[in-house]
C-alpha positions as CSV (number, residue, x, y, z in Angstrom):
1,M,0.0,0.0,0.0
2,K,1.4,3.3,-1.0
3,K,2.3,5.6,1.9
4,I,0.6,9.0,2.0
5,K,2.7,11.9,3.2
6,Y,1.4,14.9,5.0
7,Y,2.7,18.3,5.9
8,Y,1.6,21.1,8.3
9,N,0.3,24.1,6.5
10,T,1.0,27.2,8.7
11,H,-1.5,29.3,6.9
12,T,-4.5,27.0,7.5
13,L,-3.0,25.5,10.7
14,K,-3.9,22.1,9.4
15,F,-2.1,18.9,8.2
16,E,-2.6,18.6,4.5
17,K,-1.8,15.8,2.0
18,L,1.6,16.3,0.3
19,V,1.2,16.4,-3.5
20,T,4.3,16.4,-5.7
21,P,3.9,18.4,-8.9
22,I,4.3,16.7,-12.3
23,R,7.1,19.1,-13.3
24,T,9.1,18.2,-10.2
25,K,8.6,14.5,-10.8
26,I,9.8,14.9,-14.4
27,L,12.9,16.9,-13.2
28,R,13.7,14.3,-10.6
29,F,13.4,11.5,-13.2
30,F,15.7,13.1,-15.6
31,G,18.1,14.0,-12.8
32,F,18.2,10.4,-11.7
33,L,18.6,9.2,-15.3
34,S,21.5,11.6,-15.9
35,G,23.2,10.5,-12.7
36,L,22.7,6.9,-13.7
37,L,24.3,7.5,-17.2
38,V,27.3,9.4,-15.6
39,A,27.8,6.6,-13.1
40,S,27.5,3.9,-15.8
41,S,30.0,5.7,-18.0
42,C,32.5,6.0,-15.1
43,V,32.1,2.3,-14.3
44,I,32.5,1.3,-17.9
45,Y,35.6,3.5,-18.3
46,L,37.2,2.1,-15.2
47,Y,36.4,-1.4,-16.3
48,I,37.8,-1.0,-19.7
49,H,41.0,0.7,-18.7
50,F,41.8,-0.9,-15.4
51,F,40.1,-4.3,-15.7
52,P,41.1,-5.9,-19.1
53,K,39.2,-8.8,-20.3
54,P,40.7,-12.3,-20.6
55,T,40.5,-12.1,-24.4
56,E,42.5,-8.8,-24.3
57,L,45.1,-10.3,-22.0
58,E,45.5,-13.2,-24.4
59,A,45.7,-10.9,-27.4
60,K,48.3,-8.8,-25.6
61,K,50.4,-12.0,-24.9
62,K,50.1,-13.0,-28.6
63,Y,51.1,-9.5,-29.6
64,E,54.2,-9.5,-27.5
65,A,55.2,-13.0,-28.8
66,L,54.5,-11.8,-32.3
67,K,56.7,-8.8,-31.8
68,E,59.6,-10.9,-30.4
69,N,59.3,-13.3,-33.3
70,Y,59.3,-10.4,-35.7
71,N,62.6,-9.1,-34.3
72,L,64.2,-12.6,-34.6
73,I,62.9,-13.1,-38.2
74,D,64.0,-9.6,-39.1
75,E,67.5,-10.4,-37.9
76,K,67.6,-13.6,-39.9
77,L,66.3,-11.8,-43.0
78,K,69.1,-9.3,-42.7
79,A,71.7,-12.1,-42.3
80,L,70.2,-13.9,-45.4
81,E,70.3,-10.6,-47.4
82,Q,74.0,-10.2,-46.5
83,Q,74.8,-13.8,-47.4
84,M,72.9,-13.6,-50.7
85,A,74.7,-10.3,-51.6
86,A,78.1,-11.9,-50.9
87,L,77.2,-14.9,-53.0
88,E,76.0,-12.8,-55.9
89,K,79.1,-10.6,-55.7
90,R,81.4,-13.6,-55.7
91,D,79.4,-15.1,-58.6
92,N,79.9,-12.0,-60.7
93,E,83.4,-10.9,-59.6
94,V,85.1,-14.2,-59.1
95,Y,83.6,-17.3,-60.7
96,R,82.3,-15.8,-63.9
97,S,85.4,-13.6,-64.5
98,I,87.5,-16.8,-64.4
99,F,85.7,-18.2,-67.4
100,E,85.2,-14.8,-69.1
101,A,81.5,-15.1,-68.8
102,N,79.2,-12.1,-68.6
103,P,78.1,-11.1,-65.1
104,I,74.4,-11.6,-64.4
105,P,72.6,-8.2,-64.3
106,D,70.8,-7.3,-61.1
107,S,67.5,-7.2,-62.9
108,A,67.8,-10.9,-63.5
109,R,68.1,-11.6,-59.8
110,V,64.4,-10.8,-59.2
111,K,64.9,-7.1,-59.4
112,L,67.2,-6.4,-56.5
113,M,66.1,-2.8,-56.4
114,E,62.8,-4.0,-55.1
115,K,64.7,-5.5,-52.1
116,K,65.6,-2.0,-50.8
117,K,61.9,-0.9,-51.0
118,E,60.9,-4.0,-49.1
119,V,63.3,-3.2,-46.3
120,Q,61.9,0.3,-46.0
121,I,58.3,-1.1,-46.0
122,M,59.3,-3.4,-43.1
123,K,60.4,-0.5,-41.0
124,E,57.2,1.5,-41.6
125,M,54.6,-1.2,-41.6
126,N,52.1,-2.2,-38.9
127,L,53.3,-5.2,-37.0
128,A,49.9,-6.8,-37.6
129,D,50.8,-7.0,-41.3
130,F,54.4,-8.1,-40.9
131,G,53.6,-11.8,-41.7
132,T,52.5,-11.1,-45.2
133,D,55.4,-8.8,-45.9
134,I,58.0,-11.2,-44.4
135,S,56.5,-14.0,-46.5
136,K,57.1,-11.8,-49.6
137,Q,60.7,-11.2,-48.6
138,L,61.3,-14.9,-47.9
139,S,59.8,-15.7,-51.3
140,N,62.1,-13.1,-52.9
141,I,65.2,-14.6,-51.2
142,S,64.0,-18.1,-52.1
143,A,63.7,-17.0,-55.8
144,R,67.2,-15.4,-55.6
145,I,68.7,-18.6,-54.1
146,L,67.1,-20.7,-56.8
147,F,68.4,-18.4,-59.4
148,Q,71.9,-18.5,-57.8
149,L,71.8,-22.3,-57.7
150,K,71.0,-22.2,-61.5
151,S,73.9,-19.8,-61.9
152,Y,76.2,-22.2,-60.2
153,D,75.0,-25.0,-62.4
154,N,75.8,-22.8,-65.3
155,I,79.3,-22.1,-63.9
156,A,79.8,-25.9,-63.4
157,Q,78.9,-26.3,-67.1
158,L,81.4,-23.5,-67.9
159,I,84.1,-25.5,-65.9
160,K,83.2,-28.6,-67.9
161,N,83.3,-26.7,-71.2
162,Q,86.5,-25.1,-70.2
163,S,88.2,-28.4,-69.6
164,V,86.9,-29.6,-72.9
165,K,88.1,-26.4,-74.6
166,L,91.6,-26.7,-73.0
167,A,91.8,-30.3,-74.3
168,S,90.7,-29.2,-77.8
169,I,93.1,-26.3,-78.3
170,P,96.2,-27.4,-80.3
171,A,98.9,-27.3,-77.7
172,I,101.6,-29.9,-78.7
173,Q,104.0,-30.3,-81.6
174,P,102.8,-32.6,-84.4
175,V,106.0,-34.6,-84.4
176,S,108.2,-35.7,-81.5
177,N,110.7,-32.8,-81.1
178,K,112.2,-33.0,-77.6
179,Q,115.6,-31.9,-78.8
180,L,114.0,-29.0,-80.7
181,D,116.0,-29.9,-83.9
182,H,113.2,-30.7,-86.3
183,I,111.9,-27.2,-87.2
184,A,113.4,-26.3,-90.6
185,S,111.2,-23.4,-91.7
186,G,109.1,-21.0,-89.7
187,F,106.0,-18.9,-90.2
188,G,106.3,-15.8,-92.5
189,M,107.8,-14.8,-95.8
190,R,110.0,-17.6,-97.2
191,I,111.6,-18.4,-100.6
192,D,109.5,-21.0,-102.5
193,P,111.8,-24.0,-103.1
194,V,110.3,-24.7,-106.5
195,Y,109.8,-21.3,-108.0
196,G,112.5,-19.4,-106.1
197,T,110.1,-16.4,-105.3
198,P,109.1,-14.9,-102.0
199,K,106.0,-16.4,-100.7
200,M,104.0,-16.4,-97.4
201,H,104.7,-19.6,-95.6
202,K,101.6,-20.1,-93.4
203,G,102.9,-22.8,-91.2
204,L,105.9,-24.6,-89.7
205,D,108.0,-27.3,-91.5
206,F,109.1,-30.2,-89.2
207,T,111.8,-32.3,-90.9
208,A,111.8,-35.9,-89.9
209,P,112.6,-39.3,-91.4
210,Q,109.8,-40.8,-93.6
211,G,107.5,-42.9,-91.5
212,T,107.9,-40.7,-88.3
213,P,104.5,-40.6,-86.5
214,I,102.4,-37.4,-86.8
215,Y,100.2,-36.6,-83.8
216,A,97.0,-34.7,-83.4
217,A,97.7,-31.4,-81.6
218,G,94.4,-31.4,-79.7
219,N,91.1,-33.2,-79.4
220,G,88.8,-32.8,-82.4
221,I,87.0,-34.2,-85.4
222,V,88.8,-35.0,-88.7
223,N,87.4,-32.6,-91.2
224,T,89.6,-33.7,-94.1
225,A,91.7,-36.8,-94.8
226,D,92.7,-36.2,-98.4
227,G,95.0,-38.5,-100.3
228,S,94.9,-36.6,-103.6
229,V,98.1,-35.3,-105.1
230,G,97.9,-31.6,-104.5
231,G,100.0,-28.9,-102.9
232,F,99.8,-30.6,-99.4
233,G,99.8,-34.1,-100.8
234,N,98.3,-36.6,-98.3
235,H,97.1,-34.2,-95.6
236,V,94.7,-34.1,-92.7
237,V,92.6,-31.2,-91.4
238,I,91.2,-31.4,-87.8
239,N,88.4,-29.2,-86.5
240,H,89.0,-28.7,-82.8
241,G,86.0,-26.5,-82.2
242,Y,86.0,-23.1,-80.5
243,G,87.3,-21.6,-83.8
244,Y,90.5,-23.8,-83.9
245,E,91.6,-25.9,-86.9
246,T,94.9,-27.6,-87.7
247,L,96.4,-28.9,-91.0
248,Y,99.1,-31.6,-91.3
249,G,100.6,-32.0,-94.8
250,H,102.8,-34.2,-97.0
251,M,102.1,-37.5,-95.2
252,V,103.3,-40.7,-96.6
253,R,100.2,-42.4,-95.3
254,I,97.0,-41.3,-93.5
255,K,95.7,-43.2,-90.6
256,V,92.4,-41.4,-89.9
257,R,89.2,-40.8,-91.9
258,P,86.8,-37.9,-92.2
259,G,84.3,-37.6,-89.3
260,Q,86.6,-39.6,-86.9
261,R,87.1,-38.2,-83.4
262,V,90.7,-38.0,-82.3
263,K,92.4,-37.0,-79.1
264,R,95.5,-35.0,-78.5
265,G,98.6,-37.1,-79.0
266,E,96.8,-39.7,-81.1
267,I,98.7,-40.8,-84.3
268,I,96.9,-39.5,-87.4
269,G,99.5,-40.4,-90.1
270,W,103.2,-40.6,-90.9
271,V,105.8,-38.2,-92.2
272,G,106.3,-38.3,-96.0
273,S,107.1,-36.1,-99.0
274,T,103.9,-36.2,-101.0
275,G,102.5,-33.2,-102.9
276,K,104.7,-30.1,-103.5
277,S,107.5,-31.1,-101.2
278,T,111.3,-31.2,-101.5
279,G,112.0,-33.7,-98.8
280,P,110.3,-35.7,-95.9
281,H,108.7,-33.3,-93.5
282,C,105.4,-32.3,-91.9
283,H,103.9,-29.0,-92.9
284,Y,101.8,-27.9,-89.9
285,E,99.3,-25.0,-89.8
286,V,97.0,-23.6,-87.1
287,H,93.9,-21.7,-88.1
288,V,92.0,-19.5,-85.6
289,N,88.5,-18.5,-86.9
290,G,89.7,-19.2,-90.5
291,Q,92.9,-17.2,-90.2
292,E,96.3,-18.8,-90.3
293,V,98.4,-17.9,-87.2
294,D,102.0,-18.8,-86.2
295,P,101.8,-22.3,-84.7
296,V,104.9,-21.7,-82.6
297,Y,102.6,-20.0,-80.0
298,F,100.6,-23.2,-79.4
299,F,103.3,-25.5,-78.1
300,Y,103.0,-24.6,-74.4
301,N,101.6,-28.0,-73.4
302,D,104.8,-30.1,-74.0
303,L,107.5,-27.5,-73.4
304,N,108.9,-25.8,-70.3
305,A,109.7,-22.1,-70.3
306,E,113.3,-22.5,-71.4
307,Q,112.5,-24.9,-74.3
308,Y,109.6,-22.6,-75.4
309,D,111.9,-19.6,-75.5
310,R,114.5,-21.6,-77.5
311,L,111.8,-22.8,-79.9
312,L,110.6,-19.3,-80.6
313,K,114.1,-18.3,-81.5
314,L,114.6,-21.3,-83.8
315,A,111.3,-20.8,-85.6
316,A,112.2,-17.1,-86.1
317,K,115.7,-17.9,-87.3
318,G,114.8,-21.0,-89.5
319,S,115.7,-21.5,-93.1
320,A,115.0,-18.7,-95.6
321,K,113.6,-21.4,-97.9
322,S,110.6,-23.5,-97.1
323,F,110.2,-27.2,-97.8
324,D,107.0,-26.8,-99.8
């Protein structure tokens, strides 16, 4: 039952019933409501800032762990970047220079200029997005490592090709000449033994008894094994690849046939005096990219420095008259 309040009216000298005006009730209601809102806001503010929720505590722990992992990964990325840069520099400046191969341009290594931009992005980005960016950087490094591995495979092939090339270059004398006494006529202008006129002698004449073995100066494929009676008589031409070719003339007999593969030091025929020749000897020529060059510069494989120097002088001195 609702309580009824009374008050003493001094004007009427009576107790009268207390009636609260509607306006006062409305003001009291809104005052209460305002106080309630203010108090609720204060409680919510205090709760949010001083009483974190369990989910927020868990999120904060994850954030701290994420930040720590980011620092570790960032350090590893920097170390990998330094190692990759060292490998790429060594590839260009050491390995490829040995084999005279062109260095790989930076653009081929997954645009290394983008790498600098990525590092700057890493410094400015929000930690919440670092996973995606680090993934991109790791993909970038992985691509560069893969490219570098392919480059090393290419270098391995260059090494293999270089060994093949070294075995193919004509590097020994075509006849046994340990005493260096078989060179009769050198490269250059000589007197033709038949016509008695000056003529360019495009090779070296090695005198030797008929039947002396003639050796291939390097690995290659026999291009010509001609037994016709011409200027060189029975002669052999070997294609060594890499622009090198050798000619062996005036053989008494040819051992090899066209298309046959030969190795350095393998017997390809025997000394004779066929064709335009004035005595048993081997006329030997070296061609580089179709141009005749002095063969004396290609005997470094079976001579020491002293012998090579002596051979140069003998070839330069030689006879003023050639044997063919």
